[in-house]
C-alpha positions as a Python dict, from the first residue, in 0.01 Angstrom:
ca = {
    (1, 'M'): (0, 0, 0),
    (2, 'S'): (-377, 46, -14),
    (3, 'L'): (-591, 103, 292),
    (4, 'A'): (-796, -203, 201),
    (5, 'S'): (-491, -430, 236),
    (6, 'K'): (-459, -311, 596),
    (7, 'L'): (-818, -394, 682),
    (8, 'P'): (-891, -726, 855),
    (9, 'W'): (-938, -992, 591),
    (10, 'N'): (-1293, -1058, 713),
    (11, 'H'): (-1398, -690, 703),
    (12, 'S'): (-1685, -610, 469),
    (13, 'F'): (-1457, -381, 263),
    (14, 'A'): (-1151, -610, 272),
    (15, 'G'): (-1187, -687, -96),
    (16, 'G'): (-1181, -319, -182),
    (17, 'Y'): (-1427, -35, -206),
    (18, 'P'): (-1725, -72, -440),
    (19, 'G'): (-1664, 116, -761),
    (20, 'L'): (-1317, 229, -655),
    (21, 'S'): (-1081, -63, -611),
    (22, 'S'): (-1056, -434, -554),
    (23, 'Q'): (-800, -680, -421),
    (24, 'P'): (-776, -1057, -377),
    (25, 'L'): (-917, -1230, -72),
    (26, 'P'): (-840, -1578, 67),
    (27, 'T'): (-1017, -1853, -124),
    (28, 'D'): (-869, -2184, -3),
    (29, 'A'): (-1113, -2347, 240),
    (30, 'D'): (-838, -2477, 471),
    (31, 'A'): (-666, -2137, 474),
    (32, 'I'): (-995, -1968, 562),
    (33, 'D'): (-1050, -2217, 845),
    (34, 'Y'): (-699, -2148, 978),
    (35, 'L'): (-741, -1770, 948),
    (36, 'S'): (-1076, -1792, 1126),
    (37, 'R'): (-925, -1988, 1414),
    (38, 'M'): (-640, -1738, 1431),
    (39, 'A'): (-888, -1447, 1439),
    (40, 'T'): (-1064, -1606, 1736),
    (41, 'A'): (-734, -1636, 1924),
    (42, 'D'): (-620, -1285, 1823),
    (43, 'G'): (-953, -1113, 1880),
    (44, 'A'): (-949, -979, 1523),
    (45, 'G'): (-867, -1097, 1174),
    (46, 'V'): (-520, -1029, 1038),
    (47, 'E'): (-472, -772, 764),
    (48, 'T'): (-589, -874, 418),
    (49, 'G'): (-231, -868, 289),
    (50, 'V'): (-124, -1118, 555),
    (51, 'A'): (-429, -1335, 490),
    (52, 'V'): (-357, -1346, 117),
    (53, 'A'): (2, -1454, 192),
    (54, 'V'): (-131, -1736, 410),
    (55, 'D'): (-379, -1835, 141),
    (56, 'A'): (-97, -1855, -115),
    (57, 'F'): (102, -2079, 122),
    (58, 'F'): (-188, -2324, 148),
    (59, 'R'): (-239, -2327, -229),
    (60, 'D'): (133, -2361, -304),
    (61, 'T'): (194, -2646, -61),
    (62, 'K'): (-109, -2831, -196),
    (63, 'A'): (-2, -2780, -557),
    (64, 'S'): (349, -2910, -483),
    (65, 'G'): (219, -3211, -290),
    (66, 'V'): (372, -3129, 48),
    (67, 'F'): (66, -3009, 240),
    (68, 'D'): (-59, -3358, 325),
    (69, 'A'): (281, -3444, 476),
    (70, 'L'): (242, -3177, 747),
    (71, 'E'): (134, -3328, 1079),
    (72, 'A'): (232, -3055, 1325),
    (73, 'C'): (287, -2705, 1188),
    (74, 'C'): (269, -2344, 1301),
    (75, 'I'): (325, -2019, 1115),
    (76, 'L'): (499, -1823, 1392),
    (77, 'A'): (461, -1488, 1216),
    (78, 'G'): (180, -1272, 1085),
    (79, 'A'): (-68, -1325, 1367),
    (80, 'R'): (-159, -1022, 1574),
    (81, 'T'): (-68, -1192, 1903),
    (82, 'L'): (137, -1480, 2038),
    (83, 'A'): (-188, -1668, 2099),
    (84, 'G'): (-271, -1637, 1730),
    (85, 'A'): (77, -1749, 1628),
    (86, 'L'): (36, -2071, 1825),
    (87, 'V'): (-281, -2164, 1637),
    (88, 'P'): (-177, -2469, 1433),
    (89, 'V'): (-193, -2489, 1055),
    (90, 'V'): (-254, -2861, 1107),
    (91, 'G'): (-237, -3092, 1407),
    (92, 'D'): (-264, -3000, 1773),
    (93, 'A'): (-165, -2663, 1911),
    (94, 'P'): (182, -2667, 2068),
    (95, 'T'): (212, -2639, 2444),
    (96, 'N'): (398, -2337, 2581),
    (97, 'V'): (626, -2502, 2841),
    (98, 'A'): (861, -2402, 3127),
    (99, 'N'): (866, -2031, 3211),
    (100, 'G'): (651, -1981, 2904),
    (101, 'F'): (690, -1753, 2606),
    (102, 'V'): (531, -1411, 2652),
    (103, 'S'): (415, -1145, 2408),
    (104, 'G'): (753, -972, 2411),
    (105, 'D'): (912, -1286, 2265),
    (106, 'Y'): (696, -1261, 1955),
    (107, 'S'): (745, -1045, 1645),
    (108, 'R'): (485, -1039, 1370),
    (109, 'T'): (756, -1032, 1102),
    (110, 'D'): (1045, -1228, 1260),
    (111, 'G'): (861, -1487, 1467),
    (112, 'L'): (925, -1635, 1812),
    (113, 'T'): (1253, -1583, 1998),
    (114, 'G'): (1377, -1844, 2244),
    (115, 'D'): (1486, -1745, 2591),
    (116, 'G'): (1696, -2054, 2665),
    (117, 'T'): (1436, -2194, 2906),
    (118, 'S'): (1090, -2184, 2753),
    (119, 'Y'): (1001, -2414, 2466),
    (120, 'L'): (712, -2543, 2262),
    (121, 'D'): (602, -2905, 2283),
    (122, 'S'): (480, -2994, 1935),
    (123, 'G'): (231, -3254, 2056),
    (124, 'L'): (416, -3524, 1860),
    (125, 'D'): (677, -3766, 1985),
    (126, 'Q'): (924, -3958, 1776),
    (127, 'D'): (708, -4270, 1789),
    (128, 'D'): (438, -4075, 1603),
    (129, 'L'): (670, -4049, 1302),
    (130, 'G'): (769, -4320, 1059),
    (131, 'Q'): (1123, -4440, 1120),
    (132, 'N'): (1191, -4404, 747),
    (133, 'N'): (916, -4159, 657),
    (134, 'N'): (951, -3824, 827),
    (135, 'H'): (1052, -3460, 799),
    (136, 'A'): (1120, -3165, 1025),
    (137, 'C'): (1199, -2804, 940),
    (138, 'V'): (1215, -2453, 1079),
    (139, 'Y'): (1248, -2111, 919),
    (140, 'K'): (1510, -1913, 1109),
    (141, 'T'): (1505, -1534, 1087),
    (142, 'V'): (1760, -1441, 1357),
    (143, 'N'): (2060, -1646, 1473),
    (144, 'A'): (2125, -1728, 1836),
    (145, 'D'): (2334, -1506, 2059),
    (146, 'P'): (2696, -1584, 1958),
    (147, 'A'): (2784, -1637, 2324),
    (148, 'N'): (2538, -1924, 2360),
    (149, 'T'): (2501, -2281, 2243),
    (150, 'N'): (2171, -2328, 2067),
    (151, 'F'): (2092, -2691, 1995),
    (152, 'G'): (1722, -2651, 2017),
    (153, 'L'): (1573, -2528, 1694),
    (154, 'L'): (1379, -2856, 1687),
    (155, 'K'): (1460, -3177, 1870),
    (156, 'G'): (1349, -3498, 2031),
    (157, 'N'): (1489, -3514, 2381),
    (158, 'G'): (1637, -3856, 2312),
    (159, 'A'): (1895, -3682, 2091),
    (160, 'N'): (1761, -3890, 1804),
    (161, 'F'): (1584, -3625, 1599),
    (162, 'I'): (1753, -3284, 1594),
    (163, 'I'): (1787, -2964, 1398),
    (164, 'G'): (2008, -2726, 1591),
    (165, 'N'): (2326, -2525, 1590),
    (166, 'D'): (2624, -2430, 1800),
    (167, 'N'): (2662, -2059, 1734),
    (168, 'R'): (2964, -1984, 1953),
    (169, 'P'): (3266, -1816, 1791),
    (170, 'G'): (3489, -2076, 1635),
    (171, 'F'): (3211, -2333, 1597),
    (172, 'K'): (2938, -2207, 1361),
    (173, 'Y'): (2783, -2543, 1282),
    (174, 'N'): (2439, -2665, 1193),
    (175, 'F'): (2347, -3002, 1338),
    (176, 'F'): (2116, -3257, 1179),
    (177, 'R'): (2020, -3595, 1319),
    (178, 'N'): (1731, -3788, 1168),
    (179, 'M'): (1646, -4111, 1348),
    (180, 'N'): (2017, -4190, 1384),
    (181, 'G'): (2280, -4151, 1651),
    (182, 'T'): (2547, -3949, 1471),
    (183, 'A'): (2515, -3579, 1403),
    (184, 'D'): (2591, -3446, 1058),
    (185, 'T'): (2720, -3091, 1038),
    (186, 'A'): (2722, -2814, 782),
    (187, 'S'): (2998, -2556, 793),
    (188, 'A'): (2780, -2245, 800),
    (189, 'I'): (2476, -2140, 996),
    (190, 'A'): (2212, -2032, 749),
    (191, 'L'): (1920, -1804, 805),
    (192, 'G'): (1599, -1905, 635),
    (193, 'F'): (1477, -2257, 578),
    (194, 'V'): (1657, -2541, 757),
    (195, 'G'): (1511, -2889, 722),
    (196, 'M'): (1558, -3263, 694),
    (197, 'S'): (1353, -3541, 537),
    (198, 'R'): (1397, -3919, 545),
    (199, 'S'): (1236, -4164, 302),
    (200, 'S'): (1505, -4433, 319),
    (201, 'A'): (1651, -4659, 587),
    (202, 'T'): (2007, -4577, 478),
    (203, 'S'): (2008, -4200, 419),
    (204, 'Y'): (1817, -3875, 459),
    (205, 'N'): (1823, -3532, 298),
    (206, 'K'): (1918, -3212, 474),
    (207, 'R'): (1863, -2860, 345),
    (208, 'S'): (2020, -2535, 460),
    (209, 'G'): (2116, -2216, 281),
    (210, 'G'): (1920, -2317, -28),
    (211, 'T'): (2118, -2638, -83),
    (212, 'T'): (2002, -2996, -33),
    (213, 'N'): (2249, -3275, 42),
    (214, 'S'): (2211, -3644, 113),
    (215, 'V'): (2347, -3784, 441),
    (216, 'N'): (2442, -4152, 461),
    (217, 'A'): (2303, -4251, 800),
    (218, 'T'): (2116, -4572, 881),
    (219, 'S'): (1799, -4510, 1077),
    (220, 'A'): (1729, -4643, 1425),
    (221, 'A'): (1400, -4709, 1599),
    (222, 'P'): (1245, -4382, 1718),
    (223, 'S'): (1225, -4307, 2088),
    (224, 'G'): (913, -4196, 2269),
    (225, 'D'): (1054, -3852, 2346),
    (226, 'D'): (846, -3546, 2267),
    (227, 'I'): (957, -3329, 1976),
    (228, 'T'): (1011, -2975, 2099),
    (229, 'I'): (1090, -2639, 1940),
    (230, 'L'): (1343, -2381, 2067),
    (231, 'N'): (1449, -2613, 2350),
    (232, 'P'): (1689, -2478, 2462),
    (233, 'G'): (1782, -2188, 2243),
    (234, 'D'): (1753, -1818, 2174),
    (235, 'A'): (1734, -1803, 1797),
    (236, 'T'): (1418, -1667, 1630),
    (237, 'I'): (1203, -1880, 1403),
    (238, 'A'): (895, -1789, 1199),
    (239, 'F'): (773, -2137, 1105),
    (240, 'Y'): (808, -2503, 1191),
    (241, 'S'): (666, -2827, 1057),
    (242, 'I'): (700, -3196, 1141),
    (243, 'G'): (549, -3493, 962),
    (244, 'E'): (600, -3734, 675),
    (245, 'S'): (881, -3719, 420),
    (246, 'L'): (846, -3450, 154),
    (247, 'S'): (1026, -3230, -95),
    (248, 'L'): (1240, -2992, 109),
    (249, 'E'): (1286, -2769, -194),
    (250, 'A'): (911, -2730, -245),
    (251, 'L'): (847, -2654, 121),
    (252, 'D'): (1141, -2412, 132),
    (253, 'T'): (997, -2216, -161),
    (254, 'A'): (648, -2199, -10),
    (255, 'V'): (769, -2096, 336),
    (256, 'A'): (1019, -1839, 208),
    (257, 'N'): (749, -1682, -9),
    (258, 'L'): (511, -1680, 289),
    (259, 'I'): (747, -1509, 533),
    (260, 'T'): (858, -1255, 270),
    (261, 'A'): (497, -1174, 181),
    (262, 'I'): (400, -1133, 546),
    (263, 'G'): (686, -888, 594),
    (264, 'N'): (582, -692, 287),
    (265, 'A'): (221, -681, 406),
    (266, 'L'): (314, -543, 746),
}
């Protein structure tokens, strides 16, 4: 890996050394705005390789038509500090609640690890979402402690809007509930992208382990409960998003490429 790729993306030589080498720099205006806000929170710009990965994520989600569906979203990896990781891609910054996540809970490559008590408040509640027009997803890099129950990858406290899992031996289930009162389960806990999207009153799509399935579940009116992340739970996630309905496959591809590229850059 070149020295230039390790320089902050906003360094005068980040694009390479005159007459010797060159490398891509971020070009998407929204990505540059996000990276600039992150640099302010971090105290320095991220490495050029990380910035280029972020730039590709913005371009890919726009090209696939999913970017505009993101209403609350954080890339919980890549940033130099926890403060930088909590800078939102779009929407309001999440609130660090309860005992509060600390720097030791954050990994630049794996993301944010729950402690079973602290959680993020996304700034959205279920009433902010369309009853039949919504999505939620996380990108999980490390499963929960097998001794614990981890329902809180992402949830509304009214138990109406949930992505979670019970990771105890003998259980091993993913849980999905999208504006309905009955949980749907998948028989294996998958690392990587886990998401759900509803664009119909009678069903929604869930995606885990690279497979999308339709769930027959009639929607109910959303509650006013806040949507929280890692509440409670001790898995590790590197990304979350909440918003309007979208293509789970397209978002999965963009997020997986992003997290892989960040890891390669670091």
